[in-house]
C-alpha positions as CSV (number, residue, x, y, z in Angstrom):
1,X,119.5,86.1,136.5
2,X,121.1,87.4,133.3
3,X,117.8,88.9,132.2
4,X,117.4,90.7,135.5
5,X,120.8,92.3,135.0
6,X,120.0,93.3,131.4
7,X,116.7,94.8,132.5
8,X,118.5,96.9,135.2
9,X,121.1,97.9,132.6
10,X,118.4,99.0,130.2
11,X,116.6,101.1,132.9
12,X,119.9,102.8,133.6
13,X,120.0,103.7,129.9
14,X,116.6,105.4,130.3
15,X,114.6,102.6,128.7
16,X,111.3,100.9,129.9
17,X,111.9,97.3,128.9
18,X,108.9,95.0,128.2
19,X,109.8,91.3,128.7
20,X,108.9,88.9,125.9
21,X,106.0,90.9,124.4
22,X,103.0,88.7,123.9
23,X,102.1,90.4,120.6
24,X,105.3,89.0,118.9
25,X,104.7,85.7,117.1
26,X,107.3,82.9,117.1
27,X,110.4,83.0,119.2
28,X,110.3,86.2,121.0
29,X,113.3,88.5,121.9
30,X,113.8,88.9,125.7
31,X,112.9,92.6,125.7
32,X,111.3,95.4,123.7
33,X,112.0,99.0,124.7
34,X,109.4,101.3,123.3
35,X,109.8,105.0,122.9
36,X,111.0,107.6,120.3
37,X,113.9,105.2,119.4
38,X,112.6,101.6,120.1
39,X,115.1,98.8,120.6
40,X,114.9,95.0,120.7
41,X,117.2,93.1,123.1
42,X,118.0,89.4,123.2
43,X,120.0,87.9,126.2
44,X,122.3,84.9,125.9
45,X,124.5,83.2,128.6
46,X,127.6,81.1,127.7
47,X,128.1,78.5,130.3
48,X,131.5,76.9,130.9
49,X,132.7,74.9,128.0
50,X,133.2,71.1,128.4
51,X,136.9,71.7,128.2
52,X,136.8,74.2,131.1
53,X,134.5,72.0,133.2
54,X,137.0,69.1,132.8
55,X,139.9,71.4,133.8
56,X,138.0,72.7,136.8
57,X,137.4,69.2,138.1
58,X,141.1,68.3,137.5
59,X,142.3,71.4,139.3
60,X,140.0,71.0,142.3
61,X,140.9,67.3,142.6
62,X,144.7,67.8,142.5
63,X,144.7,71.0,144.6
64,X,142.8,69.1,147.4
65,X,145.4,66.3,147.2
66,X,148.3,68.7,147.6
67,X,146.7,70.5,150.5
68,X,146.4,67.2,152.4
69,X,150.2,66.7,152.5
70,X,150.8,67.5,156.1
71,X,153.8,69.7,157.1
72,X,155.0,70.1,153.5
73,X,156.6,73.3,152.2
74,X,157.2,74.7,148.7
75,X,155.2,75.6,145.6
76,X,153.7,73.2,143.1
77,X,153.1,74.3,139.5
78,X,150.9,71.7,137.8
79,X,149.7,71.5,134.2
80,X,146.7,69.2,133.5
81,X,145.2,68.0,130.3
82,X,141.9,66.6,129.3
83,X,143.2,63.1,130.0
84,X,143.6,63.8,133.7
85,X,141.8,61.4,136.1
86,X,141.8,61.0,139.9
87,X,144.2,58.1,139.5
88,X,146.7,60.3,137.7
89,X,146.3,62.9,140.4
90,X,146.8,60.3,143.2
91,X,150.2,59.2,141.6
92,X,151.4,62.8,141.0
93,X,150.4,63.9,144.6
94,X,152.2,60.9,146.1
95,X,155.4,61.8,144.1
96,X,155.1,65.4,145.3
97,X,154.9,64.1,148.9
98,X,158.0,62.1,148.4
99,X,159.9,65.1,147.0
100,X,158.9,67.3,149.9
101,X,160.4,64.7,152.3
102,X,163.5,63.9,150.2
103,X,166.9,65.6,150.6
104,X,167.1,68.7,148.4
105,X,169.5,68.6,145.5
106,X,173.0,70.0,146.2
107,X,172.3,73.1,144.1
108,X,169.2,75.3,144.2
109,X,169.5,75.7,140.5
110,X,168.3,72.2,139.9
111,X,164.7,72.0,138.6
112,X,162.6,69.1,140.1
113,X,159.7,67.9,138.0
114,X,157.2,65.1,137.8
115,X,155.7,64.0,134.5
116,X,152.9,61.5,134.4
117,X,153.0,60.0,130.8
118,X,150.0,58.9,128.7
119,X,151.1,55.2,128.9
120,X,152.3,54.6,132.5
121,X,153.3,51.2,133.8
122,X,152.1,50.4,137.4
123,X,154.6,50.2,140.3
124,X,157.7,51.3,138.3
125,X,159.3,54.7,138.5
126,X,162.1,56.2,136.5
127,X,164.4,59.1,137.1
128,X,166.0,61.1,134.3
129,X,168.6,63.8,134.8
130,X,169.4,66.2,131.9
131,X,170.6,69.7,131.0
132,X,167.7,71.8,129.8
133,X,167.6,75.4,128.3
134,X,166.6,76.4,131.9
135,X,169.3,74.5,133.7
136,X,169.7,71.0,135.2
137,X,166.5,69.0,135.5
138,X,165.7,65.9,137.7
139,X,162.6,64.3,136.3
140,X,160.7,61.5,137.9
141,X,157.6,59.6,136.9
142,X,156.1,56.3,136.0
143,X,158.0,54.1,133.6
144,X,156.3,54.0,130.2
145,X,155.1,51.1,128.0
146,X,156.9,52.6,125.0
147,X,160.2,53.4,126.7
148,X,160.0,57.0,125.5
149,X,159.2,60.0,127.6
150,X,158.0,63.6,127.6
151,X,159.6,66.5,129.4
152,X,158.1,69.3,131.4
153,X,156.9,72.2,129.1
154,X,159.6,74.9,128.7
155,X,162.4,72.6,129.9
156,X,163.6,71.6,126.5
157,X,166.9,69.7,126.3
158,X,169.8,72.1,125.8
159,X,171.6,69.6,123.5
160,X,169.6,66.8,121.9
161,X,172.8,64.7,121.5
162,X,173.6,64.7,125.3
163,X,173.8,61.3,126.9
164,X,171.6,60.7,129.9
165,X,170.9,57.8,132.3
166,X,167.4,56.6,132.7
167,X,167.3,55.0,136.2
168,X,164.5,52.6,137.1
169,X,164.5,51.6,140.8
170,X,167.8,50.8,142.5
171,X,169.3,48.3,140.2
172,X,168.3,49.1,136.6
173,X,169.7,51.9,134.5
174,X,169.8,52.6,130.8
175,X,172.3,55.0,129.2
176,X,170.9,56.6,126.1
177,X,171.2,59.8,124.0
178,X,168.4,62.2,124.9
179,X,166.9,62.2,121.4
180,X,166.2,58.5,122.0
181,X,164.6,59.2,125.4
182,X,162.3,62.3,124.8
183,X,159.7,62.7,122.1
184,X,158.6,66.2,123.0
185,X,157.1,68.2,125.8
186,X,154.4,66.7,127.9
187,X,151.0,65.9,126.5
188,X,150.1,63.5,129.3
189,X,147.5,63.9,132.0
190,X,149.6,66.0,134.4
191,X,153.1,67.5,134.7
192,X,154.4,69.1,137.9
193,X,157.2,71.5,138.7
194,X,158.1,71.5,142.4
195,X,160.0,74.5,143.8
196,X,161.4,74.2,147.3
197,X,160.8,76.9,149.9
198,X,160.1,77.2,153.6
199,X,156.6,78.4,153.1
200,X,153.6,76.1,153.6
201,X,152.9,74.1,150.4
202,X,150.9,75.9,147.7
203,X,149.5,74.7,144.4
204,X,149.2,76.7,141.2
205,X,147.5,75.0,138.2
206,X,147.4,75.6,134.5
207,X,145.8,74.1,131.5
208,X,147.8,71.9,129.1
209,X,146.6,71.9,125.5
210,X,143.0,72.1,124.5
211,X,141.8,74.5,121.8
212,X,139.6,77.4,122.8
213,X,136.2,77.1,121.3
214,X,134.9,80.5,122.6
215,X,134.8,82.2,119.2
216,X,132.8,79.4,117.7
217,X,130.4,79.4,120.6
218,X,129.9,83.2,120.3
219,X,129.0,82.8,116.7
220,X,126.4,80.2,117.5
221,X,124.6,82.3,120.1
222,X,124.7,85.4,117.9
223,X,123.2,83.5,115.0
224,X,120.4,82.2,117.3
225,X,119.8,85.7,118.8
226,X,119.4,87.1,115.2
227,X,116.4,84.8,114.6
228,X,114.7,86.0,117.8
229,X,115.4,89.7,117.1
230,X,114.0,89.2,113.5
231,X,110.7,88.1,115.1
232,X,110.4,91.4,116.9
233,X,111.6,93.5,114.0
234,X,108.8,92.1,111.8
235,X,106.4,93.8,114.3
236,X,108.4,96.9,115.0
237,X,111.3,97.8,112.7
238,X,114.0,98.8,115.3
239,X,117.6,98.0,116.2
240,X,118.4,94.7,117.8
241,X,121.0,94.3,120.5
242,X,122.4,90.9,121.5
243,X,123.8,90.9,125.1
244,X,126.0,87.9,126.0
245,X,127.1,87.0,129.6
246,X,130.1,84.8,129.8
247,X,131.4,84.6,133.4
248,X,133.8,81.7,133.1
249,X,137.6,81.3,132.9
250,X,137.4,80.6,129.2
251,X,136.0,84.1,128.5
252,X,137.9,85.9,125.8
253,X,139.5,89.3,124.9
254,X,138.5,92.0,122.5
255,X,140.6,90.4,119.7
256,X,138.8,87.1,119.7
257,X,135.5,88.8,120.3
258,X,135.9,90.8,117.2
259,X,137.2,87.8,115.3
260,X,134.0,85.9,116.2
261,X,131.9,88.8,114.8
262,X,133.9,89.7,111.7
263,X,136.3,86.8,110.9
264,X,139.7,85.7,112.0
265,X,142.6,87.9,111.0
266,X,144.3,86.1,108.2
267,X,147.8,87.0,106.9
268,X,148.6,85.6,103.4
269,X,152.1,84.6,102.6
270,X,153.2,85.4,99.1
271,X,155.8,83.2,97.4
272,X,158.7,83.9,95.2
273,X,159.8,86.0,96.9
274,X,158.5,84.9,100.3
275,X,156.8,87.9,102.0
276,X,153.8,88.8,104.1
277,X,150.8,89.9,102.2
278,X,148.1,92.3,103.3
279,X,146.1,91.1,106.3
280,X,142.4,90.6,105.8
281,X,139.4,89.2,107.8
282,X,138.5,85.6,107.1
283,X,135.1,84.6,105.9
284,X,134.1,82.9,109.2
285,X,132.7,86.0,110.9
286,X,129.1,85.7,112.0
287,X,128.2,89.3,110.9
288,X,128.4,90.0,107.2
289,X,126.5,91.8,104.4
290,X,124.4,88.6,103.9
291,X,123.8,87.2,107.3
292,X,122.6,88.2,110.8
293,X,121.7,91.8,109.8
294,X,119.0,91.8,112.5
295,X,121.8,92.2,115.1
296,X,122.7,95.9,115.3
297,X,125.2,95.5,118.1
298,X,126.7,92.9,120.4
299,X,127.5,93.5,124.1
300,X,129.8,90.8,125.6
301,X,130.0,90.9,129.4
302,X,132.7,88.8,131.0
303,X,134.0,88.0,134.5
304,X,137.0,90.1,135.3
305,X,137.5,91.5,131.7
306,X,134.5,93.8,131.8
307,X,132.5,94.3,128.7
308,X,133.2,94.5,124.9
309,X,130.7,96.2,122.6
310,X,130.7,96.2,118.8
311,X,128.4,97.7,116.2
312,X,127.4,95.7,113.2
313,X,128.2,97.8,110.1
314,X,125.9,95.6,108.0
315,X,122.8,96.0,110.3
316,X,119.4,96.7,108.7
317,X,118.6,99.0,111.7
318,X,121.8,100.7,113.0
319,X,122.1,101.8,116.6
320,X,124.1,104.8,117.9
321,X,127.3,104.0,119.8
322,X,126.3,106.7,122.4
323,X,123.4,104.5,123.5
324,X,125.9,102.3,125.4
325,X,127.6,105.0,127.4
326,X,130.8,102.9,127.2
327,X,133.7,102.3,124.8
328,X,132.3,100.7,121.6
329,X,134.0,99.2,118.6
330,X,132.7,100.9,115.5
331,X,133.4,100.4,111.8
332,X,136.1,102.6,110.4
333,X,136.4,101.8,106.7
334,X,137.7,98.2,106.5
335,X,138.9,98.3,110.1
336,X,137.3,98.8,113.6
337,X,138.1,101.6,115.9
338,X,137.3,102.1,119.6
339,X,134.8,104.9,120.1
340,X,134.6,106.3,123.7
341,X,130.9,106.7,124.1
342,X,131.0,107.5,127.8
343,X,129.1,110.6,128.9
344,X,130.4,112.9,131.6
C-alpha cells in the first residue's frame, strides 16, 4: 500500500518509476526513476510501537467498560501505563460506577479521583482526603501492600506536612502526615479523574509514562534504506530518497524528526560560574559526514501531522529541494532552515 502511494506521488512529480529493477544486484531499492535527473527511492513503513499497541489495547478495554455503565453521567479522564491489565480496568470501572451513583460532594470544587496502585490488596478500599495545589481531593482506590500511595498526576499536595486521614472501610482509619502517605504521583496501571455533569458518560484516555522510541526507530529504517539505495547507486550514480510512512499515534514532530536525522539538541552547562553553553547537535544523528551518505533526502509522512522533508547535507548525490514541491528542511550553515519549495 505504501509503495502504491509513493508510486503515485512520483508520477505527480513527473517521474516514471520502475519498481525494484531486475538489473540491480543485492537488496534492491523500491523504485528507480530514469530520465535526465535519475532518482532512487526506498519506501519504509513504521508500524505502531509495542508501547503504543499496549496503550491502544488498554484504552479500548477501559473505554468499553465505561460505556457499559448504564445511565451514568459525567466525564472520565483516565491515564494508563504499560502495567495495565483487564483486571485493573475492571476494578477502576467498578469504582467509577460507584462514584456515578454516589452523592456528589458538597462543593463542586472537590476533585474526585481513583488511583489503582502497583501493589493492590484484594477486597480492601481506602479513601484519602487532602488539599492539593488544584483544590480539595477525594481519592479512592485499593489498599496497598506497602501502606504507601500515589496521587493523581497534577494533584500534588499543597502542603506536604498536612495531616490526613486514610479511611479503610467503615471502621478503620489511620491519621498520618501526608509525606508519610504519598510517595509521588501515580505510576500504577491506571489513574482516573471523574468530573460530574449531566451529560452521558464519556471517557478520555491518556498515556502515563513510557519513553517515545520514535527517533531511534527512524534511525534504524534510514540506516537500512541507505544499504538498499547504495545497491542502486552502484549501477546508476543518482540521488537516493528515503520515504517513511508512519500513520500511528506515536508519530512525531519536525523537532524529533530532525533530531533523528542530525542528532539530539544538546545544551552544555558550564560550571563556575553556572551558565548555559552554546547548543550543539549530539553525535547520535543517523546522517553524518561518515555514514548514510547514500540518502540524499528523507520524506516522513505521518497521520494528521502531514509530511516532513529534509535534505542530507552530507549526501554523495545531492537532490534539489524544488523536486518535492513542498516545504523542505535544508542545511543553512550549522543549522537547518525551512525552504518553501512549493510551486504556484
